[in-house]
GUZALO-11732 format. One record per residue (C-alpha): x negated, y negated, z negated. Coordinates in Angstrom, 2 decimals. Example, Ala and Ser with C-alpha at 12.3 -4.5 7.8 and 13.67 -1.06 7.14 Angstrom:
2
+---------+---------+---------+
:       u :       v :       w :
+---------+---------+---------+
:  -12.30 :    4.50 :   -7.80 :
:  -13.67 :    1.06 :   -7.14 :
+---------+---------+---------+
This chain:
183
+---------+---------+---------+
:       u :       v :       w :
+---------+---------+---------+
:    8.32 :  -23.71 :   12.19 :
:    8.97 :  -21.17 :   15.02 :
:   12.80 :  -20.76 :   16.03 :
:   14.06 :  -17.14 :   17.01 :
:   16.31 :  -17.11 :   19.84 :
:   16.79 :  -13.40 :   20.88 :
:   15.86 :  -10.20 :   19.41 :
:   15.94 :   -6.78 :   20.40 :
:   15.14 :   -3.11 :   19.48 :
:   12.30 :   -1.55 :   21.37 :
:   11.31 :    1.46 :   19.40 :
:   12.43 :    3.04 :   15.86 :
:   11.84 :    6.05 :   13.79 :
:   11.96 :    7.50 :   10.32 :
:    9.35 :    4.96 :    9.25 :
:    9.57 :    1.95 :   11.28 :
:   11.36 :   -0.05 :   14.10 :
:    9.37 :   -2.57 :   16.74 :
:   11.46 :   -5.22 :   17.80 :
:   10.83 :   -8.09 :   20.21 :
:   11.86 :  -11.45 :   19.56 :
:   12.08 :  -14.57 :   21.84 :
:   11.16 :  -17.72 :   19.98 :
:   10.97 :  -21.30 :   20.35 :
:    7.92 :  -23.11 :   19.13 :
:    7.65 :  -26.57 :   17.50 :
:    6.94 :  -28.03 :   20.78 :
:   10.17 :  -26.56 :   22.39 :
:    8.16 :  -23.96 :   24.56 :
:    9.47 :  -20.29 :   24.83 :
:    7.69 :  -16.94 :   24.24 :
:    7.74 :  -13.57 :   22.45 :
:    6.79 :  -11.87 :   19.83 :
:    6.33 :   -8.43 :   18.78 :
:    7.06 :   -7.27 :   15.16 :
:    6.65 :   -4.04 :   13.46 :
:    9.30 :   -3.55 :   10.84 :
:    8.60 :   -1.35 :    7.69 :
:   10.10 :   -1.12 :    4.07 :
:    8.65 :   -2.64 :    1.17 :
:    5.87 :   -0.21 :   -0.08 :
:    4.47 :    0.45 :   -3.60 :
:    0.62 :    0.75 :   -4.14 :
:   -0.57 :    2.35 :   -7.58 :
:   -3.62 :    2.19 :   -8.80 :
:   -4.46 :    4.71 :  -11.32 :
:   -6.59 :    4.08 :  -13.98 :
:   -7.97 :    6.50 :  -16.84 :
:   -8.73 :    5.65 :  -20.18 :
:  -12.50 :    5.90 :  -19.11 :
:  -11.94 :    3.30 :  -16.38 :
:  -12.13 :    5.74 :  -13.34 :
:  -10.08 :    5.05 :  -10.55 :
:   -7.84 :    8.00 :   -8.82 :
:   -7.65 :    7.76 :   -5.33 :
:   -6.44 :   10.12 :   -2.54 :
:   -7.51 :   11.28 :    0.81 :
:   -6.00 :   12.10 :    3.85 :
:   -6.48 :   12.10 :    7.87 :
:   -5.02 :    8.92 :    9.27 :
:   -3.53 :    9.43 :   12.89 :
:   -4.28 :    6.19 :   14.23 :
:   -7.77 :    5.86 :   13.28 :
:   -8.57 :    9.66 :   13.68 :
:  -10.31 :    9.82 :   10.49 :
:   -9.78 :   10.85 :    6.79 :
:   -9.71 :    7.73 :    4.50 :
:   -9.33 :    7.34 :    0.63 :
:   -6.52 :    5.07 :   -0.61 :
:   -4.81 :    4.21 :   -3.59 :
:   -1.52 :    6.42 :   -3.70 :
:    1.13 :    4.10 :   -1.90 :
:    4.31 :    4.69 :   -0.05 :
:    7.75 :    3.72 :    0.87 :
:   11.51 :    5.13 :    0.38 :
:   12.54 :    7.47 :    2.97 :
:   14.19 :    6.70 :    6.51 :
:   13.31 :    3.17 :    6.26 :
:   15.90 :    2.59 :    3.01 :
:   14.47 :   -0.24 :    0.79 :
:   13.66 :    0.67 :   -2.81 :
:   13.30 :   -1.38 :   -6.13 :
:    9.36 :   -1.68 :   -6.29 :
:    8.66 :   -0.21 :   -9.92 :
:   10.73 :    2.89 :   -9.55 :
:    8.82 :    3.81 :   -5.98 :
:    5.44 :    3.12 :   -7.95 :
:    6.26 :    5.72 :  -10.45 :
:    7.78 :    8.01 :   -7.58 :
:    4.70 :    7.76 :   -5.40 :
:    2.43 :    8.23 :   -8.45 :
:    4.03 :   11.48 :   -9.11 :
:    4.34 :   12.30 :   -5.55 :
:    0.82 :   11.95 :   -4.45 :
:   -1.15 :   12.54 :   -7.78 :
:    1.07 :   14.32 :  -10.32 :
:   -0.02 :   12.14 :  -12.76 :
:    2.61 :   10.02 :  -14.92 :
:    1.97 :    6.73 :  -16.33 :
:    3.07 :    5.65 :  -19.75 :
:    2.36 :    2.00 :  -18.59 :
:    2.83 :    0.49 :  -15.36 :
:    1.68 :   -3.40 :  -14.96 :
:    2.88 :   -5.48 :  -11.72 :
:   -0.51 :   -6.97 :  -10.21 :
:    1.03 :   -8.96 :   -7.37 :
:    2.00 :   -8.59 :   -3.57 :
:    0.24 :   -7.67 :   -0.14 :
:    1.58 :   -8.62 :    3.00 :
:    0.16 :   -5.87 :    5.04 :
:   -0.48 :   -7.47 :    8.46 :
:    1.69 :  -10.57 :    8.69 :
:    0.79 :  -11.45 :   12.19 :
:    2.46 :   -8.51 :   13.29 :
:    4.45 :   -6.67 :   10.78 :
:    7.00 :   -7.83 :    8.06 :
:    6.01 :   -5.29 :    5.69 :
:    5.24 :   -6.49 :    2.18 :
:    3.94 :   -3.81 :   -0.67 :
:    3.80 :   -4.58 :   -4.37 :
:    0.62 :   -3.57 :   -6.17 :
:    0.78 :   -2.05 :   -9.98 :
:   -1.72 :   -0.49 :  -12.50 :
:   -0.81 :    2.61 :  -13.85 :
:   -2.62 :    3.54 :  -17.26 :
:   -2.07 :    6.07 :  -20.05 :
:   -1.74 :    8.71 :  -17.66 :
:   -1.08 :   12.37 :  -17.84 :
:   -1.69 :   15.10 :  -15.31 :
:    0.67 :   16.93 :  -13.74 :
:    0.95 :   19.14 :  -10.37 :
:    1.30 :   16.53 :   -7.13 :
:    4.87 :   16.65 :   -5.34 :
:    3.63 :   15.69 :   -1.80 :
:    5.56 :   15.65 :    1.44 :
:    5.16 :   17.92 :    4.12 :
:    2.95 :   15.24 :    6.07 :
:    0.65 :   14.69 :    3.01 :
:   -0.22 :   18.61 :    3.02 :
:   -4.16 :   17.70 :    3.73 :
:   -4.17 :   15.32 :    0.88 :
:   -6.97 :   15.48 :   -1.45 :
:   -7.64 :   13.45 :   -4.74 :
:  -10.72 :   12.09 :   -6.75 :
:  -11.47 :   10.01 :   -9.62 :
:  -14.23 :    7.63 :   -9.15 :
:  -15.98 :    5.27 :  -11.64 :
:  -15.56 :    1.45 :  -10.34 :
:  -19.34 :    1.08 :   -9.26 :
:  -18.64 :    4.13 :   -7.09 :
:  -15.66 :    2.51 :   -5.53 :
:  -17.54 :   -0.59 :   -4.79 :
:  -20.27 :    1.51 :   -3.50 :
:  -17.72 :    3.28 :   -0.94 :
:  -16.44 :   -0.06 :    0.21 :
:  -19.86 :   -1.31 :    0.87 :
:  -21.15 :    1.65 :    2.81 :
:  -18.14 :    1.54 :    4.93 :
:  -16.59 :    4.69 :    3.53 :
:  -13.69 :    3.31 :    1.92 :
:  -11.74 :    0.84 :    4.74 :
:   -8.30 :    0.89 :    3.69 :
:   -7.37 :   -2.97 :    3.59 :
:   -4.47 :   -2.58 :    0.96 :
:   -6.52 :   -0.59 :   -1.20 :
:   -9.67 :   -3.20 :   -0.97 :
:   -7.03 :   -5.80 :   -1.51 :
:   -5.37 :   -4.35 :   -4.55 :
:   -8.76 :   -3.74 :   -5.95 :
:   -9.24 :   -7.25 :   -5.63 :
:   -6.16 :   -7.92 :   -7.81 :
:   -7.16 :   -5.33 :  -10.35 :
:  -10.51 :   -7.56 :  -10.65 :
:   -8.93 :  -10.72 :  -11.32 :
:   -6.21 :   -9.13 :  -13.84 :
:   -9.11 :   -7.65 :  -15.60 :
:  -11.19 :  -10.91 :  -15.80 :
:   -7.89 :  -12.90 :  -16.47 :
:   -7.44 :  -10.34 :  -19.44 :
:  -10.89 :  -10.81 :  -20.42 :
:  -11.01 :  -14.59 :  -20.50 :
:   -7.76 :  -14.53 :  -22.73 :
:   -9.21 :  -13.09 :  -25.56 :
+---------+---------+---------+
């Protein structure tokens, strides 16, 4: 196990902090580790009664391109929030949809080699449409409904590359397979 010997904050803003930790490895050698700390997030897979999936698309500055993703987000100002409550809020905020039922599907580590952030994945069903309540930085967001085969084709063509969205879809497929097997 790696032991932390020191820590110092290198950078912070409203969404994240970056720290540099001094570490000691099991063999006694020392080193440093850079860590991006972000609060827990919730990711929601909105699925309509017809089986289609609701995605949002927005410009992602770090990669310089627009990306299709499932709705997801964190609480403001790096606050920790109950993931189930956060899922309800993010769904309404980004899509305007309200779910009659939210089913927890699992948890994801964003990038465990460099970040402490974890996400909780929910399936939203029994959806009622409403107006999105997007934050200012989400003003360029678009939304669309996609059949599962369209979603998979987008992923295979490299048009849908968000790792959390793809991992969440895998959790959805496992959930559906297990549900079918238990009938």
